[in-house]
BAKEFI-446524 format. One record per residue (C-alpha): x, y, z; residue number from 1. Coordinates in steps of 0.25 Angstrom, whole numbers, plus 5000, padded with zeros to 4 digits. Layout:
! residues N
PT;px;py;pz;bake
PT;X;Y;Z;NUM
...
! end
This chain:
! residues 396
PT;px;py;pz;bake
PT;5001;5000;5001;1
PT;5005;5014;4996;2
PT;5007;5024;5007;3
PT;5000;5037;5003;4
PT;5008;5050;5008;5
PT;5000;5064;5007;6
PT;5008;5076;5004;7
PT;5003;5092;5003;8
PT;5011;5100;4993;9
PT;5010;5115;4993;10
PT;5012;5123;4980;11
PT;5024;5133;4981;12
PT;5024;5145;4973;13
PT;5038;5151;4973;14
PT;5042;5166;4976;15
PT;5050;5167;4964;16
PT;5037;5165;4955;17
PT;5028;5172;4964;18
PT;5037;5184;4963;19
PT;5033;5185;4948;20
PT;5022;5195;4946;21
PT;5010;5191;4939;22
PT;5010;5203;4931;23
PT;5025;5199;4927;24
PT;5018;5186;4922;25
PT;5008;5192;4913;26
PT;5017;5203;4908;27
PT;5027;5193;4903;28
PT;5017;5183;4897;29
PT;5021;5179;4882;30
PT;5015;5189;4873;31
PT;5007;5178;4864;32
PT;4996;5183;4857;33
PT;4991;5168;4859;34
PT;4980;5165;4849;35
PT;4968;5156;4854;36
PT;4970;5141;4847;37
PT;4958;5135;4840;38
PT;4955;5121;4838;39
PT;4953;5121;4823;40
PT;4967;5127;4821;41
PT;4974;5117;4829;42
PT;4981;5106;4820;43
PT;4987;5093;4823;44
PT;5001;5093;4821;45
PT;5003;5108;4826;46
PT;5015;5108;4835;47
PT;5024;5118;4844;48
PT;5038;5116;4850;49
PT;5045;5124;4861;50
PT;5059;5124;4865;51
PT;5064;5127;4879;52
PT;5076;5127;4886;53
PT;5074;5121;4900;54
PT;5082;5132;4910;55
PT;5083;5129;4926;56
PT;5075;5142;4928;57
PT;5063;5136;4920;58
PT;5064;5123;4928;59
PT;5064;5131;4942;60
PT;5053;5140;4939;61
PT;5044;5128;4934;62
PT;5047;5120;4947;63
PT;5044;5133;4956;64
PT;5030;5135;4949;65
PT;5026;5121;4950;66
PT;5033;5117;4962;67
PT;5038;5105;4954;68
PT;5052;5102;4959;69
PT;5053;5088;4957;70
PT;5065;5090;4946;71
PT;5075;5098;4952;72
PT;5088;5093;4959;73
PT;5090;5094;4973;74
PT;5100;5106;4972;75
PT;5093;5113;4960;76
PT;5104;5112;4951;77
PT;5097;5103;4941;78
PT;5083;5104;4936;79
PT;5075;5096;4927;80
PT;5063;5101;4919;81
PT;5051;5092;4924;82
PT;5041;5086;4915;83
PT;5030;5097;4920;84
PT;5040;5108;4915;85
PT;5041;5101;4902;86
PT;5026;5101;4901;87
PT;5024;5115;4903;88
PT;5032;5119;4891;89
PT;5023;5110;4882;90
PT;5011;5119;4888;91
PT;5017;5131;4884;92
PT;5021;5125;4870;93
PT;5006;5120;4868;94
PT;4999;5131;4875;95
PT;5005;5143;4867;96
PT;5012;5139;4855;97
PT;5005;5127;4849;98
PT;4991;5130;4853;99
PT;4987;5143;4860;100
PT;4975;5150;4868;101
PT;4963;5142;4870;102
PT;4968;5129;4874;103
PT;4970;5121;4887;104
PT;4975;5108;4892;105
PT;4966;5097;4895;106
PT;4975;5085;4896;107
PT;4991;5083;4897;108
PT;4995;5070;4892;109
PT;5004;5061;4897;110
PT;5018;5066;4898;111
PT;5032;5058;4897;112
PT;5045;5063;4901;113
PT;5056;5055;4895;114
PT;5069;5065;4898;115
PT;5072;5075;4908;116
PT;5074;5090;4904;117
PT;5085;5098;4911;118
PT;5088;5112;4913;119
PT;5095;5119;4901;120
PT;5089;5107;4892;121
PT;5081;5111;4879;122
PT;5067;5105;4876;123
PT;5056;5107;4866;124
PT;5043;5104;4868;125
PT;5032;5101;4856;126
PT;5017;5101;4856;127
PT;5009;5096;4843;128
PT;4994;5095;4841;129
PT;4991;5080;4839;130
PT;4976;5080;4840;131
PT;4963;5089;4840;132
PT;4949;5084;4843;133
PT;4936;5089;4849;134
PT;4926;5085;4860;135
PT;4913;5088;4866;136
PT;4913;5091;4880;137
PT;4901;5097;4888;138
PT;4893;5099;4874;139
PT;4905;5107;4870;140
PT;4917;5104;4859;141
PT;4929;5104;4865;142
PT;4942;5106;4856;143
PT;4956;5097;4860;144
PT;4970;5096;4855;145
PT;4980;5086;4859;146
PT;4994;5090;4858;147
PT;5008;5081;4859;148
PT;5019;5087;4867;149
PT;5034;5083;4868;150
PT;5046;5088;4874;151
PT;5060;5087;4868;152
PT;5074;5088;4873;153
PT;5083;5095;4863;154
PT;5097;5103;4862;155
PT;5096;5118;4861;156
PT;5100;5118;4846;157
PT;5091;5106;4842;158
PT;5080;5110;4833;159
PT;5067;5106;4835;160
PT;5066;5096;4823;161
PT;5079;5088;4828;162
PT;5081;5077;4838;163
PT;5076;5079;4851;164
PT;5074;5071;4865;165
PT;5059;5068;4868;166
PT;5058;5072;4884;167
PT;5044;5071;4885;168
PT;5030;5069;4878;169
PT;5014;5073;4882;170
PT;5003;5078;4876;171
PT;4991;5087;4879;172
PT;4976;5090;4875;173
PT;4970;5103;4876;174
PT;4956;5109;4873;175
PT;4956;5120;4864;176
PT;4946;5130;4867;177
PT;4941;5136;4853;178
PT;4937;5128;4841;179
PT;4939;5138;4829;180
PT;4947;5151;4827;181
PT;4939;5164;4824;182
PT;4944;5170;4811;183
PT;4949;5183;4817;184
PT;4959;5175;4825;185
PT;4973;5170;4821;186
PT;4976;5156;4821;187
PT;4985;5153;4832;188
PT;5000;5151;4828;189
PT;5008;5138;4832;190
PT;5021;5142;4836;191
PT;5029;5129;4832;192
PT;5042;5132;4839;193
PT;5045;5141;4852;194
PT;5054;5143;4863;195
PT;5051;5144;4878;196
PT;5055;5156;4886;197
PT;5056;5160;4900;198
PT;5052;5174;4902;199
PT;5063;5184;4908;200
PT;5055;5187;4921;201
PT;5057;5171;4924;202
PT;5070;5169;4918;203
PT;5076;5181;4926;204
PT;5072;5174;4939;205
PT;5085;5171;4947;206
PT;5086;5155;4947;207
PT;5092;5156;4961;208
PT;5078;5161;4965;209
PT;5071;5150;4958;210
PT;5080;5140;4964;211
PT;5077;5146;4979;212
PT;5063;5145;4976;213
PT;5065;5131;4971;214
PT;5071;5128;4986;215
PT;5060;5134;4992;216
PT;5049;5127;4985;217
PT;5055;5114;4988;218
PT;5058;5119;5003;219
PT;5043;5123;5004;220
PT;5037;5109;4998;221
PT;5047;5101;5007;222
PT;5042;5109;5020;223
PT;5027;5106;5015;224
PT;5030;5091;5014;225
PT;5040;5090;5026;226
PT;5033;5079;5034;227
PT;5032;5071;5021;228
PT;5047;5072;5017;229
PT;5051;5067;5031;230
PT;5040;5055;5031;231
PT;5040;5051;5017;232
PT;5050;5039;5013;233
PT;5052;5034;4998;234
PT;5041;5023;4996;235
PT;5036;5020;4983;236
PT;5024;5015;4990;237
PT;5020;5029;4994;238
PT;5009;5037;4988;239
PT;5011;5051;4989;240
PT;4999;5060;4987;241
PT;5003;5075;4986;242
PT;4992;5085;4987;243
PT;4996;5101;4984;244
PT;4990;5112;4992;245
PT;4981;5122;4985;246
PT;4988;5128;4973;247
PT;4982;5140;4967;248
PT;4984;5142;4950;249
PT;4988;5156;4951;250
PT;4991;5165;4937;251
PT;5005;5167;4942;252
PT;5008;5152;4942;253
PT;5002;5150;4928;254
PT;5009;5162;4922;255
PT;5022;5157;4927;256
PT;5020;5143;4921;257
PT;5016;5151;4908;258
PT;5030;5156;4908;259
PT;5037;5143;4911;260
PT;5029;5135;4901;261
PT;5027;5147;4889;262
PT;5012;5143;4891;263
PT;5006;5157;4889;264
PT;4992;5152;4885;265
PT;4982;5162;4888;266
PT;4975;5151;4895;267
PT;4984;5152;4907;268
PT;4989;5166;4905;269
PT;4979;5176;4900;270
PT;4969;5182;4908;271
PT;4961;5187;4897;272
PT;4961;5174;4890;273
PT;4956;5166;4903;274
PT;4944;5177;4902;275
PT;4939;5172;4890;276
PT;4940;5156;4894;277
PT;4927;5148;4897;278
PT;4923;5151;4911;279
PT;4919;5137;4914;280
PT;4932;5131;4912;281
PT;4941;5142;4915;282
PT;4934;5152;4924;283
PT;4941;5162;4914;284
PT;4954;5160;4920;285
PT;4968;5156;4916;286
PT;4972;5142;4919;287
PT;4985;5135;4923;288
PT;4994;5128;4912;289
PT;4991;5113;4914;290
PT;5007;5111;4914;291
PT;5008;5120;4926;292
PT;4998;5111;4933;293
PT;5006;5100;4930;294
PT;5018;5107;4935;295
PT;5011;5110;4949;296
PT;5007;5094;4949;297
PT;5022;5091;4947;298
PT;5024;5100;4958;299
PT;5016;5093;4968;300
PT;5024;5080;4964;301
PT;5036;5087;4966;302
PT;5034;5084;4982;303
PT;5039;5069;4979;304
PT;5053;5075;4977;305
PT;5053;5081;4990;306
PT;5047;5068;4997;307
PT;5059;5061;4990;308
PT;5071;5070;4987;309
PT;5080;5060;4984;310
PT;5071;5055;4972;311
PT;5070;5061;4958;312
PT;5057;5062;4950;313
PT;5056;5064;4935;314
PT;5044;5065;4928;315
PT;5042;5055;4917;316
PT;5027;5055;4914;317
PT;5015;5065;4917;318
PT;5002;5058;4916;319
PT;4990;5064;4907;320
PT;4985;5076;4914;321
PT;4971;5079;4914;322
PT;4967;5093;4915;323
PT;4953;5093;4920;324
PT;4952;5107;4924;325
PT;4959;5120;4921;326
PT;4965;5126;4933;327
PT;4963;5141;4933;328
PT;4970;5153;4939;329
PT;4966;5154;4953;330
PT;4963;5138;4955;331
PT;4967;5131;4966;332
PT;4972;5117;4965;333
PT;4977;5105;4973;334
PT;4986;5095;4966;335
PT;4986;5080;4970;336
PT;4997;5071;4967;337
PT;4998;5055;4971;338
PT;5012;5050;4969;339
PT;5017;5036;4970;340
PT;5030;5029;4966;341
PT;5030;5016;4957;342
PT;5040;5007;4952;343
PT;5041;5003;4937;344
PT;5041;4988;4937;345
PT;5044;4988;4922;346
PT;5056;4996;4924;347
PT;5069;4988;4927;348
PT;5074;4999;4936;349
PT;5061;4998;4944;350
PT;5060;5014;4942;351
PT;5052;5022;4952;352
PT;5042;5032;4947;353
PT;5033;5042;4954;354
PT;5019;5042;4949;355
PT;5009;5053;4952;356
PT;4994;5057;4950;357
PT;4990;5070;4951;358
PT;4977;5078;4952;359
PT;4975;5093;4952;360
PT;4962;5098;4959;361
PT;4956;5111;4957;362
PT;4949;5118;4970;363
PT;4936;5123;4968;364
PT;4926;5129;4978;365
PT;4913;5121;4976;366
PT;4901;5122;4985;367
PT;4910;5128;4996;368
PT;4920;5118;4997;369
PT;4933;5116;4988;370
PT;4934;5104;4979;371
PT;4944;5098;4971;372
PT;4942;5097;4957;373
PT;4951;5089;4949;374
PT;4958;5097;4939;375
PT;4970;5090;4932;376
PT;4975;5074;4933;377
PT;4988;5071;4930;378
PT;5001;5062;4935;379
PT;5016;5060;4934;380
PT;5027;5049;4934;381
PT;5039;5052;4939;382
PT;5052;5044;4938;383
PT;5060;5043;4952;384
PT;5074;5043;4952;385
PT;5080;5038;4965;386
PT;5095;5041;4962;387
PT;5094;5056;4967;388
PT;5098;5069;4961;389
PT;5112;5065;4955;390
PT;5107;5054;4947;391
PT;5094;5060;4943;392
PT;5099;5073;4937;393
PT;5106;5065;4927;394
PT;5095;5058;4921;395
PT;5092;5062;4906;396
! end
């Protein structure tokens, strides 16, 4: 019988991010005249590509925003771009350059990761439309597209059409709000090749301040679960249930993520655009990025690194994610993650894995009581390395 361990986890919003004013975030928004996308204009085979240099500053900013510190070395001198950060670039590429205004994510396909991406590596991400269709829902015709998404490791001098190493792959299903484009509106222009950028106000943050806040984040998390750190021994029969305290979805959180992913889709960033959204589903508010929500989930999973500091955890698979309800600015959520260790009996090395089942609940006031409404279902598989930091950071 498995022993169930229940742990509470707080979300920590660091000072280095909190000190950025919302006015600064909005003033520096990418000046995109983003055309709305229409289902009739979308063609199977449409494709976009983005190139990114993975900097340590980019990794640190993502760790601080999502609280996902599972992939940093104990002395902060080596860093890996975790799978959830890589998925964030896909969010920007698909939401801005391949598609456009008027789409939102409803399902994230299973994601697999084959190779580690470290600081100073160059990657490209590619998104391609592979399917489109309609469905009748609630007596209305709804419009959908399916997107194939891949991540490659490349040399800085390698062109997009040269040989490259597949790092990971996934896919998504998005809903398109509008069917036919009016004659007076120009067709959304697909950008086939783009480069990721980090704005100056983030690039100019002193990296030592970022590292100081990382240490504060980890110390804060340790203090919150100190009783568990002292009492939990590693045992692959344990089931660890981690539940976050209430997390508020704020505009500052979402806007910072927009810069880290380059996903400036007005569904997330424009108050004017939000005011014209259907009130029943969106309540005329901007919503959080699906990739940000996945990042916050991974932040909750990071607690396992504090419980077992001599082990390292590499995300190798992100299970299919279902986005049942959008998370709007001002919404309050809790994240629940059930974790268990499993052995692969088919593996000659008897490899150890950590499997998680993750649920995000939206807290709604209904009939004078707060009810938990399921908003997102997901899950993860991490490969567990028991050899310690020195061996882990040499993994390719």
